N, C-alpha and C positions, 0 to 999 in steps of 0.2 A: 867087457863089451856088452854082455847081457844086462849088466846092471845099468849101464848108460842108456840102453834102449828102454829099459823099464822106467827109469826116471823121466825120460823124455815123454813117454806115453802118459804118465801120471800128471806131469806139468801141463801138457796139452789139454787134458781133461778138465783140470781146474780153471784154466784160462777160458776154455769154451763155456763152462758153466757161469763164470763171472761175466763174460760178454753177454750171455743170454739173459742174466739177471738184470744187467744195466739196460739192455734193450727193452725188457719188459717194464722196468721202472720208468724209462724215458717214454715208452708208449703210454703208460698210465698218466704221466704228467701232461702229455700232450692232449689227452682225452679230456677236454675242458668244456665240451658242448653239453647243454642240458635242453630238455624238451618240456614244453608246457602245453597242456591241451587248451584249445580255444575256449572250452567251457570254463576252465580255471581262469583264463585271461579275462573273461567277462565278469566272472563272479568276484574276482579280486580288484576290479576296476583298474586294471593295468593300462598304462599309457606309454606311448613312445615319445621320445624327445631327443634333444641334442644339446651339446655344450654351447654356452654363450658368454659374452663378456659381462661381468658383474662388478659392481663397485665394492672394494674392500678397504677397511680402515684400520689404522693402529690407534689404540685408545688408551686413555688413563682413566681408570675408574675411581670415583671419589664420592663423597657425600657432603651435605651442607644444609642450608635452609633458605627459604624466601624471606627477605627482610625489606623493610621500608627505608628509603632514603630519608634523612631528616626533613627534607623539603616536602615530603609526602604526608606529614602529619600536621593537622591544623587544630589548634586549641581555640575554642569559641569562648570569648569573654564579653561581658556587657560593655559597651562603650560608655554608658552612664549607669551608675548603680540604680537598682530598682527591684520591685517585687515581680516574680514570675507570674504573669497573668494567664498565659496560655502556652502549652507545649504542642507543637504541630507536627512533630516527627516522632519516630520510635527507633530504638537501637536496631542496627542491621539494615536500615532503609537506605536505598540509593536516592540521593538528592541531587538536583541540578544546581548549577551555579546561579545564585540570585534567588533561590527558593527560600520562602519564609520558614524559619525554624522555631523561633520563640517570639512571644509578645511580652513586653515589660512595661510596667506602669510605676508611678511613684511621684512624690512631691518634687524631687530634685529635677525630674524631667520638665515639670511645669516651671520651676524656678529658672532653669537655663533658658527656656523660651521667653520668659518675662524679661530676664536680663538682656537677651539678644534684642528683643523689641525695643527696650529702653535705649540700648547702645545704638541701635539704628537711628532712633529719633535724635539722640545727642549728636551723632556723627553728621546727620543731615544739617542740623543747626550750625555746628562748628565749621562744616565745610563751606557753608554760605558765608559765615563771618570771615573765614580764612581768605576766601577769594576777594571779598571786599577790602580786607586789610592789605592784601597783597597789591591790589590796585592803588590804594592810597600810598603804600610804600614806594611803588614804582613811580608815582607822581611826586615823591619826596614830601608828602604831606605829613606823614607820621615818621617817627624815628625807627631805626633798625631794631632797637630794643623792644618796642611795642610789637613790631611785626614778628620777631622771633618768639616772643611769648605766645602770641596767637598761633603761630605755626606749630610750636611744641604742643600746645593744648589740642590742636587738631590731630596731630600724629598720634598722641596718646589715645584719643577717642577712636581713631581708625584701627589701632592695634587691638584695643579692647573688642571692637566690633568684629574684627577678623577672627580673633580667638574664639569668641562665642559662636560665630558662624560655622567654624570647623566642628565644634561640638554638635551643633544642630545637624550638619551634614553627616556626621558619624552616626546619628540616629536615623538618617534617611528621611528627615522631615522637610517639608516645603518651606524654605526661608521666606519666600514672597508672602505666603499666607500668614506666617508668624509676624512679619513686619506690619501686617495690617491688623494684628491683634487676634488672629484666629489660632488658638492654641490646640495642641493635641494632648490627650491624657495618657498616651502610651506610645511606644515605638516598637518596631519589629527588627529582629536580628535575622539577617539573611546569610545563606551559605556563600562563602568566598570562593568555592570550587565545587566541581562535580565530584562526588565520591560517596562513600558509605559512612553512616553514623556508627562509629565503633563504641561510643559511650555517651550516656546522658547522666550527668552528675547532680541533677537538681530536680525538684518536683514543684508542682503548682503551689503558689502562695509563699514560697521561700524567697528571702531577700538575697540578691546577688550583688556582691561588690565587684568593682572593676577587675580585681586580680583573681576573681573566682572563675575557674574553668567549668563552664556549665555543660560543655559537650566537646566531643572529639570527632573529627572527620578524617577519614583515610582516603587519600587519592591513589587508587590502585595502579594508575599508570606510572607511579613512582616506585613500584616494587623492583628490586633487582635480586640477583642470585649471589649468595655468599657460599663459597666452597672451601673445603679444607683439603689441601694437597700435601701428601707426604713428601718429606725432604728428598727422598730418592727420585721423585718424579718431577721436581721443580725444573730441572734442565730441559724437560720436554715441553714445557708450557710456554706459550707466547701470546701476546695481545692479539686480538681478532680471531683466535681459533674458535671453532664452533663447538657448541655443547648441546647434547641431548640429555634431558632429565625427566624424571617421573616424580610425581608427588606420592608421599607415603600412603595417602588415602585413596589414590587412584593410579595404580601402577600400569594400567592398560593404555593410558593416554600419554603421549610424549609431547614435551614442550621444547622449544629451541631458545638458545641464548648465544651470545658472543662475548668473549673475554674483553673487558674494558680496563681492568687494573689488576696488577699482581703485587701483593704485599712485599715488604722488604724485611720483615722480621719473622723468624721461625719461633713458634711457640715451644718453649723448652720442655713443657710437660707432654704435649701431644706429638711433638716433632712434625708439625704441619705448618703450612704457610697459608694465609688467606688470599683467595682469588675472588674478584667480583666480576659479574657479567651482566650485560644488558639483555633484557628479555626481548624476544622477537615474535611477532605474529601470535600474540598470546591472548587467550580469553581471560582477562583479568578478574572476571566475576568469580572464577573458581579458586583464586589464590587467597591464602590466609597468611597473615603476618607470622613469621617464625616457623611455618610448617616445614617439616623435615623432607628432604629430597635425596634421591639417588641419581647420580649423574655420570656421564662419560664424556671426556674431552677428546675431540677428534684431533690427534696430533699429526697424522699423515693420512693420505687417501690416494688410492690408485685403482686400476681396473685389471682383471685377470679372467681367464677362462674358468668357468665354473659349471657345476651341474647341481640339480636339487639334491638335498641330503638324502632323500628317500631312494634315489637311484643307486646309492652305494650299499653294497652287501659286504659285511665284515665276516671273515672266516679265519680263525687261528691267528688273530692279530694282523691280518692282511686285508686289504680293501680291493673290491672287484666291482665291475659293472658288467651288465649282460648286453652284448652286441647282437642285434638282429642278424640272423643268417639266412633262414628260409622258412617257408610255411607251406602246409598243404591244407586239405579240407578240414582236418581235425586237430592238427598240431602245429606248434611254432617252435623253431629251433633257434637257440641262442648260444653264443660263445662267451665263455667266461674270460674277461680281460682284466688283468691286474692293473691297479692305478696307485698313485701316491697322493693322498689328500693333503690339502694345506689348510688355509684359514677358513673360518666359517662366518657367515653373515646373513641374517634374515632368511634362513632356510636354504642357503646355498653353500656349497663347499668348493673351494679353489682346487684345481687339479694342477699338480706340479710336474712339469717335464714331459708328461705323457701326451701322446696324440690321441684325443678322444675319438672313438668311432662316431660316424655321422648319425647313426640311428641306434639308440640304446633304450632300454626299459627304464623309465624315469619315475614311475609310481606303481604301487601294488606289489612291491618286492618284500614286504615284511614277513611273508610266510615261506619265502624261498630259502632253503638251506643248501649251501654249497658243500 
């Protein structure tokens, strides 16, 4: 009997101690309030705020480059061979459509004008004879054979005149003046498009054949985006998805694009597929052909409650915010509230599942240790 009483007393003692320890531990856990002086609040530029709906996205990160579509490169060739008399532009210059680029002179230019003037005279004479012959044929005065011979002669002269006239037009010369015998000793090559001179391949005094590329013009509005997408991400990609990208030489500025075409072949070496996108609202003057870019494709987009990243205080792999409780003349009291952070975007963090207090400390938390 004495042993049983003794055992009961010992057991009761340990249970009492255990309960006391748990109560102390629970009391310590519940003590989550911290106090900040108003002086510290001002010095640390602390601010209050609250959660708000923010846009969050799921993205595929990739890289690639800016490339010109084939229709965006213009090779400048002489329409008629000749000697470069004057170069009126320089490499890198922005030129307008119709702006004079080169002046070319030479004997062939004069010969074409002479031939055109002679062809015009011959055509004028044969046209008159043709009309007179046709009238005689209609009146059955001459034979069909004589009429067809004159008609054939007239058509040959007209074809010769038209061919030479096209050559004169290609040089931008006034055909009416040339028909009067007023010849030009040179002609000018004009830009077919507004763009940038990317290359000049000739110098003054050089002779340029028709097949000679004397300059190259790039139309910057024909740039598009070429991206390399890894095989594992191909199923997430679709036409018309938006893209945000940065140039390797200017990572601070963002450009926008939209997917226009997805390739059908995976590169066996890189395990990537080509994706092309049209540029949107772009300052084309800053783009360079083949420049490297880093991009992210927006595959999904939604909104969620979020708070500034700076509002979150991390302690022992857990995340907290400080909820305003009360204040007096010298101090402000906050309560530590545990949260579960989610996605991050543009300086904000999504809050998962938790109801965020209405008034929390959103900035100036970097020196607070929980």
